[in-house]
Backbone bond lengths (Angstrom), bond angles and torsions (degrees), N, CA, C in turn:
res aa  C-N    CA-C-N  psi(-1)  N-CA   C-N-CA  omega(-1)  CA-C   N-CA-C  phi
1 M - - - 1.475 - - 1.504 111.08 -
2 G 1.291 115.28 143.73 1.447 120.52 -179.96 1.532 110.35 -95.22
3 S 1.286 113.95 176.77 1.453 120.58 177.88 1.521 110.76 -71.51
4 P 1.325 117.67 148.45 1.477 119.33 175.67 1.528 112.68 -61.41
5 L 1.337 115.74 -22.82 1.459 120.47 178.44 1.525 112.29 -81.98
6 G 1.326 118.96 -8.85 1.463 123.22 -176.39 1.536 113.75 -52.52
7 P 1.307 118.36 -55.39 1.489 118.58 -178.65 1.539 113.19 -62.26
8 L 1.337 117.07 -37.46 1.460 119.80 178.65 1.536 111.36 -66.21
9 L 1.347 116.33 -43.99 1.448 119.32 178.87 1.533 111.62 -66.71
10 A 1.334 116.64 -37.57 1.472 119.65 176.96 1.523 110.69 -63.64
11 D 1.330 117.88 -39.03 1.456 121.66 -179.92 1.512 110.59 -66.67
12 I 1.318 117.23 -42.97 1.488 122.28 178.02 1.522 109.19 -63.12
13 F 1.332 117.78 -47.73 1.476 121.45 -178.80 1.520 109.60 -60.25
14 M 1.330 117.62 -47.10 1.468 121.27 -177.90 1.515 112.38 -64.66
15 A 1.353 116.60 -37.55 1.457 119.27 178.28 1.514 110.73 -64.53
16 N 1.331 116.60 -39.48 1.459 120.89 177.67 1.548 109.93 -65.36
17 L 1.305 118.06 -47.67 1.445 122.88 179.03 1.529 110.10 -59.98
18 E 1.297 116.20 -43.94 1.468 121.75 -179.22 1.532 110.54 -61.21
19 N 1.304 116.48 -42.51 1.471 120.67 179.46 1.538 112.05 -64.86
20 R 1.338 116.82 -33.42 1.459 119.81 177.50 1.496 112.41 -75.69
21 V 1.327 118.01 -34.26 1.473 121.99 -174.89 1.518 112.14 -79.86
22 L 1.298 116.49 -43.39 1.468 119.15 -171.92 1.518 110.89 -86.60
23 S 1.315 115.82 122.77 1.456 119.65 177.36 1.502 112.21 -81.08
24 K 1.315 116.25 -25.01 1.450 123.72 174.60 1.515 106.93 -123.43
25 P 1.322 119.45 154.36 1.469 120.14 -174.47 1.528 114.16 -50.36
26 I 1.315 118.22 -43.93 1.460 119.90 -179.77 1.508 114.19 -127.38
27 E 1.362 116.03 16.20 1.470 119.38 175.16 1.531 112.98 51.01
28 E 1.297 117.87 42.77 1.476 121.98 176.90 1.521 113.66 66.23
29 S 1.308 118.54 12.24 1.476 121.22 179.37 1.536 108.07 -86.95
30 P 1.349 115.95 133.63 1.454 117.80 176.64 1.522 113.18 -65.27
31 I 1.329 116.65 -28.13 1.472 122.43 177.97 1.511 108.81 -132.50
32 Y 1.327 117.19 125.28 1.441 121.88 174.88 1.531 105.74 -144.71
33 K 1.326 118.08 113.84 1.449 123.26 -179.94 1.515 109.67 -135.20
34 R 1.324 115.75 140.42 1.470 120.93 178.29 1.518 108.17 -130.01
35 H 1.342 115.26 135.06 1.468 123.01 171.79 1.537 105.87 -123.85
36 V 1.308 115.92 105.39 1.467 124.45 -175.84 1.529 109.62 54.38
37 D 1.357 118.23 -98.23 1.464 119.24 -178.99 1.532 113.60 -115.87
38 D 1.313 115.82 14.75 1.458 121.24 175.84 1.536 108.53 -106.95
39 I 1.301 117.48 126.65 1.461 121.79 -178.93 1.543 108.89 -120.48
40 T 1.318 114.26 135.07 1.465 120.01 172.21 1.514 108.21 -120.73
41 C 1.311 115.84 128.36 1.454 119.45 174.32 1.502 108.38 -141.59
42 V 1.338 116.58 153.23 1.421 123.32 -176.89 1.524 108.58 -122.98
43 Y 1.308 114.46 129.04 1.482 121.10 178.32 1.493 109.72 -129.60
44 D 1.322 116.18 153.72 1.455 121.47 177.16 1.540 112.56 -75.89
45 A 1.327 115.79 -30.08 1.473 120.30 -177.20 1.537 110.11 -122.64
46 D 1.314 116.05 139.74 1.493 120.47 178.67 1.507 111.60 -59.54
47 K 1.353 118.12 -35.54 1.445 120.31 -177.32 1.527 113.00 -62.07
48 D 1.336 116.80 -32.22 1.477 120.63 177.62 1.514 110.70 -66.59
49 A 1.303 116.09 -41.93 1.494 120.70 177.19 1.518 110.31 -65.48
50 D 1.322 117.09 -39.38 1.464 120.45 178.56 1.536 111.50 -64.88
51 I 1.320 116.99 -37.36 1.474 120.61 178.20 1.524 109.92 -65.26
52 L 1.317 117.53 -43.37 1.471 120.81 178.36 1.542 110.34 -63.50
53 L 1.310 117.36 -41.13 1.468 122.29 177.64 1.526 109.91 -59.34
54 E 1.329 116.96 -45.06 1.483 120.03 177.90 1.519 112.38 -62.04
55 K 1.319 117.15 -39.54 1.447 121.29 177.33 1.539 111.42 -60.32
56 F 1.324 116.55 -47.92 1.465 120.11 -179.51 1.511 110.62 -65.92
57 N 1.341 118.32 -42.32 1.449 120.80 -178.37 1.525 112.09 -68.15
58 G 1.314 118.66 -23.32 1.454 122.42 177.86 1.513 113.52 -86.63
59 A 1.327 117.68 -4.34 1.447 121.38 -174.34 1.534 113.62 -83.27
60 H 1.332 118.03 -23.70 1.450 122.00 -176.89 1.522 108.93 -148.24
61 L 1.342 115.28 132.93 1.468 119.43 -176.07 1.524 114.60 -68.69
62 K 1.342 117.88 -29.21 1.459 120.85 -174.27 1.520 114.58 -104.26
63 I 1.299 117.06 5.46 1.464 120.65 179.77 1.510 109.05 -119.27
64 E 1.352 116.59 129.16 1.452 120.31 178.08 1.516 108.67 -119.64
65 F 1.288 116.25 125.90 1.467 123.53 175.88 1.499 108.94 -91.45
66 T 1.308 117.06 151.82 1.453 123.00 176.18 1.514 109.39 -121.59
67 L 1.298 115.86 161.17 1.446 122.19 -178.84 1.526 108.93 -123.76
68 E 1.291 117.16 128.87 1.462 122.03 176.09 1.529 107.00 -114.74
69 K 1.294 116.71 111.25 1.453 121.74 -179.50 1.532 111.36 -87.51
70 E 1.300 115.45 142.26 1.458 121.58 178.24 1.509 109.72 -64.43
71 S 1.336 116.38 133.61 1.453 119.57 179.28 1.519 112.72 -134.76
72 T 1.308 117.76 -10.60 1.469 119.81 -176.61 1.533 111.75 -128.92
73 N 1.313 116.71 31.48 1.460 121.52 -178.92 1.515 113.48 57.81
74 G 1.324 115.68 32.91 1.465 120.72 178.17 1.497 110.01 -143.20
75 L 1.337 116.18 177.08 1.450 121.75 -175.95 1.539 109.62 -131.61
76 A 1.320 117.50 124.28 1.433 121.65 176.04 1.530 108.01 -97.95
77 F 1.341 115.91 127.47 1.465 121.29 -179.44 1.515 108.48 -155.11
78 L 1.299 115.44 129.00 1.515 121.31 176.91 1.502 110.95 53.94
79 D 1.315 118.40 49.50 1.444 124.43 176.93 1.538 113.40 61.18
80 T 1.302 117.53 23.31 1.455 121.24 172.45 1.517 109.59 -126.41
81 F 1.308 115.88 159.53 1.440 119.97 179.00 1.513 107.75 -130.38
82 S 1.331 116.58 126.61 1.468 119.96 -178.71 1.520 110.16 -129.19
83 F 1.319 115.21 151.61 1.474 122.19 -177.79 1.496 110.28 -104.30
């Protein structure tokens, strides 16, 4: 079990990291949502999502972000899958 402060500290840390990484509020993405350490964003081109992933991965040496691309006309987020 983690500390009761864990989610709050993770949210503060991610908000700070997000502010440093993003030059514009949503980097031209029509949809950009974050819940603690889970981020969902929608782009028209894969290369735009890859660029954002590189920016986040370059922001901190000990944190690695991953990218899950849509492949079945649905969206996986927070252990749920929606169409």
